[in-house]
N, C-alpha and C positions, 0 to 999 in steps of 0.2 A: 456456530450452528449448534442447536440443542436438540437432542433426540430423546425418545422414551428410554427408560432404563431402570434398573434396580440398584440398591446400594452395592457398591463395589464394582460397578461396570462403568465403562467409558461412555459418557453421555454428552460430551461437548467437544467441539473443535473451535479453537479461539485464534483469531487473527487480530493482532494489536499493532497499530501504526502510530509512530510519532515522527517528528521532523527528521531524525537521524537513525531511526531503527524500525525494523519490521520483524515482529516476533510471531511464531506459530507455536501453539501449545495444544495438548489434549488435556481433558479434565475428567476425573473419576468422581462419581457421585458418592459422597461419604455419609450424608444425612439427608433424609427426605421427610416431608410433612408440610407444615405451613410455610416453611422456608426450605430451600435447597442449599446444601453446602457442597461445593466442588473443590477438589484438590487438583490444581493444574500442574502439568509437567511440560516444560519447554522441549520442543523437538527440533527447532531450527530458528536461526536469527541472523540478522545482518550486523548485530552488535552484541557480543556476549555480555558486556558490562551492563547493558540496558534490558536484557531479556532473561535474567537469571532468577527472577522472583518466583517463589512457589507458595506465596501466601494464599490461604484458602479464600474462595469467593462465596459470599452469601447472597443468594438470589431470592427476591421477594416479588410476588405478582401484584401489580397495581390495578386499580379499578378501571383505568383507561387502556388496559391490555398491554401496557409497557411492563418492563421488568427493571427493578432497582437492583444494582449490584454494589455490594460493599466489600472492600478489601483493603487491609492495611491503613485504615482511617480515611480512605477515599471512597466517595459514592458517585456512581454515574448511572445513566439510564440507557437501556436497550429497547429498541422498537423493532417490531417485525417488519421485514422488507417484503415488498410486493414481488410476485414472480417476475414482473417486467424489469425489476432492478437487478436481475441476475444475468442479464445479457447486455452487451455493449451496443448502443444505438449504431446502426449502419453508417451514419454520417461521420463517425470517428474512424472507421476501419480503413486501413491502407497505409501508404508510406507518405511521410511529410518531411520537409527539409527547411532548415533555418540557418542563418548566419549566427555564430556564437557572439553575442554582444560583448563578451569579455575579451575576445580575441578576433580581430578583423580578418585574420588569415585562416580562421577555423570555421567549419560548418558542422552541423549536427543533423543526423537523419534518424527518424523514429518510425518504426513499423508497428502498427496496432492490429492484432488479430482477435477474432471473437473468443469469448470465454467468460467465465464467472469470476466474481471477486475471490481472491485467494489462489486462483489458478491461471488466469489470463496474464500475459506479459506484454510489456512494451519493450521492444528490442531497440537499443540505441547504438549509434555509431558516430563518434566524434573524430573528425579528421582535420589536420592542419599541416603546415609545412614540415613540422618536426615531430608530430605525434599522430598516433592512431589508437583510438580507444574503442572498446566494445563492451557492452553491458546490457543489463535488463532490469526492469522494475516490475514488481508484482502489483496487479490491480487490487486496491483496497475497497473502494466503494464506487457506486454509480448513482448519480441523480441527474441534474441538468449538466453536471460536469463529471469528469473522471478523475479520481484521486489514485495516484500510484505511490507506493512506498519508496524508500531510498533505493538508489541504483546499486546493484552488485556488479562489480567490474569483472569481466571474464577474460579480457586480454588487454595488454598495455604495451605500447611501443613509444618511447623507450620503457624498459622495465621500471615499474614503480612510479611512472609519470602520471598515470591516470588515477584519480581518486573518486570515491563514491560521492555522487550528487544527492542532496537531500530530497525530501518528498516533493512531488510535482502535482499540480492541479491543472488539468487540461479543460479549457472552456469549450462549450459547444461551438463547433465550427460555424463560421459565417461564409457561405460560398466556398471558396478554395483556400481560405486561411483559418488558422486555429491559434489561439493564444495559450501559452503555457507559462504558468507561474511557478517558479522554483523557489522553495523555501530557503531562507538565508542560512549559510554555513556559519560557524562560529566567527564572530567579528565582521561579518559581511552584511550587505543589504540584500533584500529580496531581488530576484531577477525575473524579467519577463521576456520571453522570446516569441516572435511571430513566425509560425510555420506555414509553408505553402504546400498543398497537396502535389505529389509528383506522379501519382498513378491514377 
C-alpha cells in the first residue's frame, strides 16, 4: 500500500510472497520527482534468509496507470486493486476439511474468516494417529481464487514434527467442495487437496 508523504516519511507498506516465504516491510520515501525511491525495512518474515533485502525500490508511473518497480536488477509491475479485492467472497468463509493425500491416517481442517490481504488468516489443523499440528497462513491476494502465504506453525505434537507448508491457492468453491493447490516443497511435486465444507 502506497500513501501520500514527503521525503523522509514512511509512505509504503509492502507484503511480498514467494513459495516458501512471506515478508512484510515498511518503506521510507528518500527521493521524489518523476520517480520515487523507497528504502524498505523488513519488519517480519517467515524466512529470515529470504526477507533480509534492503535494496532501494525505484517506482515509475506508467501511462496505463500501473507502476513499474525496479530493485536489484529486477523489474516488476504493480496494479491498483479494486475495493472489492480487499474482502474475501462469502463463498470461501467458514470451516473446511480434507483427507491429507500424503497420509491416509491424517486429516486437515482450515477455517477462513473475513479480512483483507496482509491481515486475514487461514487457520489450519492437521491431525493424525501420531501427530497434531496447528498453524496459520496470511492472505496475500484475492481474485477468483485466494492466495495464502507459507504456513507458520504455532504448535506441534510431537515437538518439531510439524513443518511449514508452502504457499496455497484456494480455488473458488463449487457447491460444498473447494480445491486447494499446495506449492511443492524442495524436491517434491505439487499437491492438490479437495476440501468439504463442515459448517
